[in-house]
MIMITI-745499 format. One record per atom (N, C-alpha, C): residue number from 0; residue in one letter; atom name; x, y, z. Coordinates in Angstrom, 3 decimals, m for minus. Layout:
REM residues N
 resi resn name     east    north       up
  NUM    A   CA        X        Y        Z
...
***
This chain:
REM residues 82
 resi resn name     east    north       up
    0    M    N  132.817  111.233  114.323
    0    M   CA  132.043  110.007  114.280
    0    M    C  132.516  109.106  115.402
    1    N    N  131.584  108.456  116.048
    1    N   CA  131.895  107.489  117.090
    1    N    C  132.345  106.189  116.456
    2    T    N  133.327  105.534  117.060
    2    T   CA  133.762  104.237  116.569
    2    T    C  133.256  103.180  117.525
    3    V    N  132.444  102.270  117.030
    3    V   CA  131.870  101.205  117.830
    3    V    C  132.239   99.886  117.164
    4    M    N  132.738   98.939  117.951
    4    M   CA  133.082   97.634  117.408
    4    M    C  131.805   96.813  117.245
    5    H    N  131.669   96.156  116.114
    5    H   CA  130.474   95.377  115.808
    5    H    C  130.868   93.986  115.345
    6    D    N  129.996   93.029  115.607
    6    D   CA  130.190   91.681  115.099
    6    D    C  129.722   91.567  113.654
    7    A    N  128.822   92.439  113.269
    7    A   CA  128.234   92.411  111.930
    7    A    C  128.797   93.559  111.102
    8    P    N  128.713   93.454  109.778
    8    P   CA  129.163   94.558  108.925
    8    P    C  128.336   95.814  109.185
    9    L    N  128.974   96.949  109.103
    9    L   CA  128.306   98.226  109.301
    9    L    C  127.379   98.523  108.123
   10    V    N  126.144   98.878  108.439
   10    V   CA  125.173   99.294  107.437
   10    V    C  124.931  100.789  107.632
   11    T    N  125.030  101.547  106.555
   11    T   CA  124.818  102.985  106.623
   11    T    C  123.498  103.334  105.947
   12    I    N  122.675  104.081  106.671
   12    I   CA  121.431  104.621  106.113
   12    I    C  121.663  106.110  105.927
   13    S    N  121.486  106.578  104.694
   13    S   CA  121.657  107.997  104.393
   13    S    C  120.297  108.625  104.115
   14    I    N  120.057  109.769  104.735
   14    I   CA  118.822  110.511  104.507
   14    I    C  119.214  111.880  103.979
   15    L    N  118.776  112.176  102.769
   15    L   CA  119.042  113.481  102.164
   15    L    C  117.857  114.394  102.434
   16    S    N  118.158  115.630  102.779
   16    S   CA  117.097  116.554  103.144
   16    S    C  117.282  117.878  102.421
   17    Y    N  116.219  118.342  101.823
   17    Y   CA  116.225  119.667  101.208
   17    Y    C  114.846  120.271  101.423
   18    S    N  114.750  121.166  102.352
   18    S   CA  113.496  121.874  102.659
   18    S    C  112.340  120.915  102.946
   19    E    N  112.627  119.834  103.647
   19    E   CA  111.568  118.901  104.022
   19    E    C  110.839  119.424  105.251
   20    K    N  109.571  119.081  105.360
   20    K   CA  108.823  119.463  106.549
   20    K    C  109.441  118.777  107.759
   21    R    N  109.452  119.463  108.885
   21    R   CA  110.061  118.964  110.110
   21    R    C  109.503  117.600  110.502
   22    E    N  108.181  117.416  110.385
   22    E   CA  107.568  116.149  110.779
   22    E    C  108.037  115.009  109.889
   23    V    N  108.201  115.286  108.618
   23    V   CA  108.587  114.252  107.660
   23    V    C  110.025  113.802  107.912
   24    I    N  110.935  114.735  108.030
   24    I   CA  112.337  114.364  108.229
   24    I    C  112.528  113.737  109.612
   25    G    N  111.812  114.229  110.608
   25    G   CA  111.892  113.653  111.950
   25    G    C  111.417  112.211  111.970
   26    A    N  110.327  111.933  111.275
   26    A   CA  109.795  110.568  111.197
   26    A    C  110.767  109.651  110.460
   27    A    N  111.392  110.146  109.405
   27    A   CA  112.357  109.336  108.650
   27    A    C  113.578  109.003  109.511
   28    I    N  114.058  109.985  110.259
   28    I   CA  115.216  109.764  111.124
   28    I    C  114.884  108.748  112.213
   29    R    N  113.740  108.913  112.865
   29    R   CA  113.343  107.987  113.937
   29    R    C  113.133  106.572  113.395
   30    S    N  112.495  106.464  112.241
   30    S   CA  112.248  105.155  111.646
   30    S    C  113.566  104.439  111.352
   31    A    N  114.506  105.132  110.786
   31    A   CA  115.800  104.527  110.473
   31    A    C  116.555  104.150  111.754
   32    A    N  116.520  105.024  112.745
   32    A   CA  117.265  104.790  113.982
   32    A    C  116.731  103.597  114.763
   33    L    N  115.451  103.300  114.644
   33    L   CA  114.859  102.227  115.434
   33    L    C  114.885  100.862  114.740
   34    Q    N  115.637  100.761  113.655
   34    Q   CA  115.851   99.454  113.050
   34    Q    C  116.647   98.589  114.017
   35    R    N  116.371   97.321  114.053
   35    R   CA  116.982   96.433  115.048
   35    R    C  118.369   95.900  114.650
   36    Y    N  118.819   96.226  113.465
   36    Y   CA  120.152   95.781  113.057
   36    Y    C  121.192   96.427  113.967
   37    R    N  122.121   95.643  114.470
   37    R   CA  123.054   96.121  115.487
   37    R    C  124.057   97.152  114.974
   38    A    N  124.725   96.856  113.884
   38    A   CA  125.811   97.703  113.378
   38    A    C  125.256   98.726  112.393
   39    L    N  124.708   99.791  112.939
   39    L   CA  123.988  100.757  112.115
   39    L    C  124.591  102.146  112.253
   40    E    N  124.724  102.804  111.121
   40    E   CA  125.173  104.196  111.069
   40    E    C  124.095  104.987  110.341
   41    L    N  123.756  106.137  110.872
   41    L   CA  122.738  106.986  110.257
   41    L    C  123.377  108.321  109.899
   42    V    N  123.314  108.655  108.612
   42    V   CA  123.890  109.894  108.110
   42    V    C  122.761  110.748  107.555
   43    V    N  122.644  111.961  108.064
   43    V   CA  121.652  112.908  107.557
   43    V    C  122.416  114.020  106.846
   44    V    N  122.044  114.261  105.599
   44    V   CA  122.697  115.280  104.787
   44    V    C  121.694  116.379  104.487
   45    D    N  122.009  117.583  104.955
   45    D   CA  121.194  118.746  104.617
   45    D    C  121.763  119.297  103.316
   46    N    N  121.031  119.126  102.254
   46    N   CA  121.502  119.449  100.918
   46    N    C  121.322  120.934  100.579
   47    G    N  121.775  121.801  101.495
   47    G   CA  121.730  123.239  101.238
   47    G    C  120.356  123.854  101.371
   48    S    N  119.548  123.333  102.266
   48    S   CA  118.189  123.860  102.447
   48    S    C  118.226  125.331  102.814
   49    P    N  117.417  126.127  102.136
   49    P   CA  117.368  127.554  102.457
   49    P    C  116.475  127.852  103.664
   50    D    N  115.860  126.826  104.242
   50    D   CA  114.914  127.060  105.331
   50    D    C  115.587  127.301  106.676
   51    G    N  116.905  127.090  106.781
   51    G   CA  117.625  127.369  108.012
   51    G    C  117.304  126.439  109.167
   52    E    N  116.760  125.264  108.886
   52    E   CA  116.381  124.354  109.954
   52    E    C  117.371  123.214  110.139
   53    H    N  118.602  123.392  109.696
   53    H   CA  119.579  122.315  109.844
   53    H    C  119.858  122.004  111.313
   54    E    N  119.750  122.999  112.187
   54    E   CA  119.945  122.737  113.620
   54    E    C  118.876  121.782  114.136
   55    L    N  117.645  121.929  113.674
   55    L   CA  116.565  121.039  114.090
   55    L    C  116.795  119.621  113.589
   56    R    N  117.305  119.490  112.381
   56    R   CA  117.590  118.158  111.842
   56    R    C  118.696  117.478  112.649
   57    E    N  119.699  118.246  113.003
   57    E   CA  120.796  117.693  113.798
   57    E    C  120.293  117.288  115.191
   58    T    N  119.408  118.080  115.767
   58    T   CA  118.818  117.754  117.061
   58    T    C  117.977  116.487  116.967
   59    E    N  117.189  116.334  115.902
   59    E   CA  116.386  115.117  115.695
   59    E    C  117.288  113.887  115.614
   60    L    N  118.411  114.023  114.970
   60    L   CA  119.356  112.920  114.837
   60    L    C  119.892  112.500  116.206
   61    K    N  120.247  113.456  117.034
   61    K   CA  120.750  113.159  118.377
   61    K    C  119.663  112.521  119.244
   62    K    N  118.444  113.035  119.153
   62    K   CA  117.339  112.467  119.925
   62    K    C  117.043  111.037  119.485
   63    A    N  117.115  110.774  118.200
   63    A   CA  116.853  109.427  117.685
   63    A    C  117.911  108.438  118.177
   64    A    N  119.165  108.878  118.240
   64    A   CA  120.233  108.005  118.740
   64    A    C  119.991  107.662  120.208
   65    E    N  119.556  108.639  120.980
   65    E   CA  119.267  108.393  122.395
   65    E    C  118.065  107.463  122.558
   66    E    N  117.034  107.662  121.729
   66    E   CA  115.854  106.799  121.781
   66    E    C  116.231  105.349  121.446
   67    R    N  117.096  105.161  120.464
   67    R   CA  117.551  103.815  120.096
   67    R    C  118.287  103.158  121.262
   68    K    N  119.124  103.945  121.916
   68    K   CA  119.884  103.430  123.045
   68    K    C  118.952  103.012  124.183
   69    Q    N  117.940  103.820  124.465
   69    Q   CA  117.009  103.521  125.554
   69    Q    C  116.094  102.344  125.229
   70    K    N  115.491  102.346  124.042
   70    K   CA  114.500  101.331  123.692
   70    K    C  115.108   99.989  123.296
   71    L    N  116.192  100.031  122.544
   71    L   CA  116.758   98.806  121.988
   71    L    C  118.083   98.395  122.624
   72    Q    N  118.630   99.253  123.476
   72    Q   CA  119.944   99.023  124.072
   72    Q    C  121.006   98.781  123.001
   73    L    N  120.872   99.526  121.913
   73    L   CA  121.820   99.416  120.811
   73    L    C  122.439  100.778  120.523
   74    P    N  123.735  100.791  120.199
   74    P   CA  124.369  102.051  119.850
   74    P    C  123.986  102.472  118.430
   75    L    N  124.173  103.736  118.150
   75    L   CA  123.934  104.262  116.800
   75    L    C  125.027  105.238  116.471
   76    E    N  125.761  104.945  115.426
   76    E   CA  126.735  105.909  114.937
   76    E    C  125.979  106.927  114.098
   77    T    N  126.269  108.198  114.315
   77    T   CA  125.534  109.245  113.595
   77    T    C  126.513  110.268  113.002
   78    R    N  126.054  110.842  111.900
   78    R   CA  126.755  111.968  111.286
   78    R    C  125.727  112.904  110.685
   79    F    N  125.985  114.178  110.826
   79    F   CA  125.142  115.184  110.186
   79    F    C  126.055  115.993  109.285
   80    I    N  125.694  116.099  108.036
   80    I   CA  126.511  116.827  107.064
   80    I    C  125.700  118.001  106.550
   81    K    N  126.265  119.168  106.679
   81    K   CA  125.581  120.397  106.245
   81    K    C  126.243  120.925  105.001
***
């Protein structure tokens, strides 16, 4: 996990995933990542999905963090738990 100093308390958004459609989980990750609150951590938990798409979820999380950095100039702490 990246450590970023914040002026505000850290808020953690957790997204649990179990065999969710790629579009649905991707939209949820992007929506959470683009919140304007500065001190934000996004945790995506793959709850043992048998679909084998945990790599795609982890990739979506990384892309969302980069999009937040580009659009909002804000950092995003991220974690993916499998």
